[in-house]
C-alpha positions as CSV (number, residue, x, y, z in Angstrom):
1,M,31.5,27.3,-1.0
2,K,33.7,30.0,0.5
3,I,34.8,30.1,4.1
4,L,36.9,32.5,6.0
5,A,40.3,30.8,7.3
6,L,42.9,32.5,9.3
7,F,45.5,34.0,7.3
8,A,47.4,33.9,10.3
9,F,47.9,30.2,9.9
10,A,51.8,31.3,9.7
11,A,51.4,31.1,13.5
12,L,50.9,27.4,13.2
13,V,54.2,26.9,11.6
14,A,55.8,29.1,13.9
15,T,56.1,32.1,11.6
16,P,55.6,35.6,13.1
17,A,53.1,37.9,11.7
18,I,55.2,40.9,11.9
19,S,57.9,42.6,9.9
20,E,61.1,44.1,11.1
21,S,59.8,47.7,10.6
22,H,57.5,47.3,13.5
23,V,60.3,46.7,16.2
24,S,62.3,49.1,18.0
25,G,65.5,47.2,18.6
26,D,68.5,46.6,16.6
27,A,68.6,42.9,15.1
28,A,72.3,42.8,14.7
29,A,72.9,43.8,18.3
30,G,70.2,41.3,19.2
31,E,72.1,38.4,17.6
32,V,75.0,39.1,19.7
33,A,72.7,39.5,22.9
34,F,71.1,36.2,22.0
35,A,74.4,34.4,21.7
36,K,75.5,35.7,25.0
37,Q,72.3,35.4,27.0
38,C,69.9,32.9,25.2
39,V,71.7,30.0,23.6
40,T,72.4,28.0,26.9
41,C,68.7,27.2,27.0
42,H,67.2,28.1,23.6
43,V,67.7,27.2,20.0
44,L,66.5,28.8,16.9
45,V,65.5,25.9,14.4
46,N,63.4,26.7,11.4
47,G,60.7,24.7,9.8
48,A,63.1,22.8,7.6
49,G,65.0,21.8,10.7
50,K,68.1,23.9,10.2
51,T,69.7,25.3,13.4
52,L,70.2,28.9,13.1
53,A,71.4,29.6,16.6
54,G,71.6,27.7,19.9
55,R,73.3,24.6,21.1
56,R,70.4,22.0,20.9
57,S,69.4,22.8,24.4
58,K,65.8,21.7,25.1
59,T,65.8,23.8,28.7
60,G,63.5,26.4,26.9
61,P,61.5,26.2,23.8
62,N,62.6,26.8,20.2
63,L,62.2,30.5,19.6
64,F,62.1,30.5,15.9
65,G,58.9,32.5,14.8
66,V,57.7,33.2,18.2
67,A,56.9,37.0,17.6
68,M,53.2,37.7,17.6
69,V,52.2,34.3,18.2
70,N,50.3,33.2,21.5
71,L,52.3,32.5,24.5
72,G,53.0,28.9,25.2
73,S,52.3,27.8,21.5
74,V,55.5,26.0,20.6
75,L,54.5,22.3,20.2
76,D,56.2,19.5,22.1
77,F,57.4,21.9,25.0
78,R,56.2,21.6,28.6
79,Y,55.4,25.2,29.6
80,G,54.7,26.6,33.0
81,A,50.9,26.7,33.9
82,S,51.0,30.5,34.3
83,L,52.6,31.1,30.8
84,V,50.0,28.6,29.2
85,Q,47.2,30.5,31.1
86,A,48.3,33.7,29.6
87,G,48.3,32.2,26.2
88,E,44.9,30.7,26.5
89,A,43.7,34.1,27.6
90,G,44.9,35.5,24.2
91,H,48.1,37.3,25.1
92,I,50.8,37.1,22.2
93,W,54.4,37.8,21.9
94,T,54.3,41.6,21.0
95,E,57.6,43.5,21.7
96,E,56.2,44.9,24.9
97,N,55.1,41.5,26.1
98,F,58.2,39.8,25.3
99,V,60.3,42.5,26.9
100,G,58.3,42.6,30.0
101,Y,58.4,38.8,30.3
102,V,62.1,38.3,29.7
103,M,63.1,40.9,32.2
104,D,61.0,39.6,34.9
105,P,59.0,36.4,34.1
106,T,57.2,35.9,37.3
107,G,56.5,39.5,38.1
108,W,55.2,40.0,34.5
109,L,52.9,36.9,34.7
110,R,51.5,38.1,38.0
111,A,50.8,41.6,36.6
112,T,49.3,40.1,33.4
113,L,47.1,37.5,34.8
114,N,46.4,39.7,38.0
115,E,47.3,36.6,39.9
116,P,49.8,36.9,42.9
117,K,50.7,33.1,42.9
118,A,51.6,33.0,39.2
119,R,55.0,32.0,38.5
120,G,57.3,31.8,35.5
121,K,59.5,28.7,34.9
122,M,62.1,31.1,33.3
123,T,64.6,31.9,36.2
124,F,67.1,33.8,34.1
125,K,66.4,37.6,33.5
126,V,67.5,39.8,30.9
127,R,68.7,42.8,32.8
128,K,68.9,45.4,30.2
129,E,65.8,46.6,28.4
130,E,67.8,47.6,25.4
131,D,69.1,44.0,25.2
132,A,65.6,42.6,25.5
133,R,64.4,44.9,22.7
134,N,67.4,43.9,20.4
135,I,66.8,40.2,21.0
136,Y,63.1,40.5,20.0
137,A,64.3,42.4,16.8
138,Y,66.8,39.5,16.1
139,L,63.9,37.0,16.6
140,V,61.7,38.8,14.0
141,S,64.6,39.2,11.4
142,V,65.4,35.6,11.3
143,A,61.7,34.6,10.4
144,P,60.2,37.8,8.7
145,T,56.8,37.6,6.9
146,E,55.3,40.0,4.3
147,T,52.9,41.3,6.8
148,K,52.9,45.1,6.6
149,D,50.6,45.9,9.6
150,S,51.4,44.0,12.7
151,A,48.5,45.8,14.4
152,K,46.1,43.9,12.2
153,A,47.8,40.6,12.4
154,E,45.3,38.9,14.4
155,E,42.4,40.2,12.3
156,T,43.6,39.4,8.8
157,F,41.7,36.9,6.9
158,E,41.8,35.2,3.4
159,T,39.1,33.8,1.7
160,V,39.8,30.2,0.5
161,E,37.9,28.3,-2.0
162,A,36.6,25.2,-0.3
163,G,35.8,22.0,-1.8
164,V,34.5,19.4,0.5
165,P,35.1,18.6,4.2
166,I,38.2,16.4,4.7
167,T,37.6,12.7,4.9
168,Y,40.2,9.8,5.2
169,A,40.4,6.4,4.2
170,S,40.1,3.7,7.2
171,D,43.1,1.7,6.0
172,Q,45.0,5.0,6.2
173,A,43.9,5.6,9.8
174,D,44.8,2.2,10.6
175,R,48.4,2.5,9.4
176,G,48.6,5.8,10.9
177,E,47.6,4.4,14.4
178,V,50.4,2.2,14.3
179,R,53.1,4.7,13.4
180,F,51.6,7.0,16.1
181,G,52.0,4.2,18.8
182,K,55.6,3.8,17.9
183,D,56.7,7.3,17.3
184,C,54.2,9.9,18.6
185,E,52.5,8.5,21.6
186,E,55.4,9.3,24.1
187,C,54.8,12.8,23.5
188,H,51.3,13.3,22.6
189,G,49.9,10.7,24.9
190,K,47.7,7.4,24.0
191,S,44.5,9.6,24.3
192,L,46.1,12.2,22.0
193,K,45.6,14.8,24.8
194,G,49.3,15.3,25.7
195,G,52.0,12.9,27.0
196,L,54.7,12.6,29.4
197,N,57.1,14.7,27.1
198,G,54.9,17.5,26.8
199,G,53.5,17.1,23.2
200,A,50.5,19.3,22.3
201,P,47.0,17.9,22.4
202,L,45.8,16.5,19.1
203,R,42.5,15.7,20.3
204,G,39.8,17.7,21.6
205,L,38.7,21.4,21.9
206,Q,42.0,22.8,21.6
207,F,42.9,20.9,18.6
208,E,39.7,21.8,16.9
209,Q,39.9,25.4,17.8
210,K,43.4,25.6,16.2
211,Y,42.5,23.8,12.9
212,A,38.7,23.9,12.3
213,D,37.8,25.5,9.0
214,L,41.4,25.8,7.8
215,P,42.3,24.1,4.5
216,A,43.5,20.6,5.1
217,S,47.2,21.5,3.7
218,A,47.5,23.7,6.9
219,L,47.6,20.8,9.2
220,F,49.4,18.5,6.6
221,E,52.1,21.1,6.0
222,F,52.6,21.8,9.6
223,M,53.2,18.0,10.3
224,S,55.4,17.4,7.4
225,T,57.7,20.3,8.1
226,T,58.0,20.3,11.9
227,M,57.4,16.7,12.9
228,P,59.1,14.6,14.6
229,P,60.8,17.3,16.5
230,N,64.2,15.6,16.4
231,A,64.0,15.1,12.4
232,P,61.4,17.1,10.8
233,G,60.3,15.8,7.5
234,R,61.6,12.4,8.1
235,Y,58.4,10.5,7.1
236,S,57.2,10.1,3.5
237,A,54.1,12.1,2.3
238,T,52.2,8.9,2.5
239,T,53.0,8.3,6.2
240,Y,52.1,12.0,7.0
241,A,48.7,11.4,5.4
242,E,48.3,8.3,7.5
243,L,49.2,9.9,10.8
244,M,46.7,12.8,9.9
245,A,44.1,10.2,9.0
246,Y,44.5,8.8,12.5
247,I,44.4,12.0,14.2
248,L,41.2,13.0,12.3
249,K,39.7,9.6,13.2
250,R,40.2,10.1,16.8
251,N,38.6,13.7,16.6
252,G,35.4,12.2,15.3
253,F,35.8,13.0,11.5
254,Q,34.0,10.8,9.0
255,A,35.8,8.2,7.0
256,G,35.6,8.4,3.1
257,A,38.0,9.2,0.3
258,P,41.6,9.0,1.3
259,I,43.6,12.0,2.2
260,P,45.8,13.1,-0.7
261,T,49.4,14.0,-0.5
262,D,49.4,16.7,-2.9
263,L,49.2,20.1,-1.4
264,D,47.1,21.6,-4.1
265,A,44.4,19.0,-3.5
266,L,44.7,19.5,0.2
267,D,44.1,23.2,-0.3
268,N,40.5,22.4,-1.7
269,L,39.7,20.2,1.3
270,I,38.6,21.8,4.6
271,I,39.1,20.6,8.2
272,K,35.4,20.6,8.9
273,K,33.1,17.7,10.3
C-alpha cells in the first residue's frame, strides 16, 4: 500500500524548507544583528539540544528552523492568540512575513488577519528592514535543507511505502502513562490538550492533522530529538516508545503489536487508525 505523506515533515522537527539562495539578506550580517537585537529573548537550539546562539532566555520561542514553517508552531511555547490564529490560517514564516512581523508585530497581525483588535505579544521592533532581512537569512543559514524551490515547499510530497497502521502494546501505554504523569503533564495537560506551561496539544484534531498518515518514525524521531525541552533525548528509546504508545492510546488508536524502537521498522508503520 502506498500513501502520500508530507515531505515537509521537516517542519515538524523545526527545519526550514528553504535554502540560502532564496533569501535576500546577508547571513553574516544577520548573525551580528541577531546577537545585538534578539538574544535577550530568543535562543537558537538545534534538534540535538546544542545552543547555537542566545542566552537560554525563554521570553521568546526557540527560533531554530522557523523559516517556512507555520506561525506559532514551536512546541512548548505559549504564543499570543493572534499569532496562533495567523498560523492556523496557514500563514508561514516567509521572508516577507518575518520582516513585516518583526518590524511591527501588532500592525502586521492586524493587517494580515484583517482584525483591528489583533495584538502581538512581542513588544520589541527591529527598526531597519535591512537588519530584519539579514536576521532571516541568518536563521535560514543555521538550519538549511536541500530543498531547492521554496515556492513549492508546501506542495512537495514523497511517496512512502506503508506497511500497516501503527499499533501499540497495552503495557507500553501503561508505562508511558506513568512517565507522562511525572514529566509531561505539566506542559501538555492531563487531558493532553495543553497544560499550564503552554505545551502543544497531543490529543485531538490538531494532533491528528499534524501526524495523520505520516510514517510512525516522524512522531518517534520528533519526540526523541526534541523532548523534553530542557534535555532533548534524555530518555531511552524504549521510554520514548512507551510515551508514544500512551499518546496514541489517548487518541483512540488500537492496541496490538508493540511500537518498535528501530527507525527503519517505524518507517513502515503509518499513523493511521
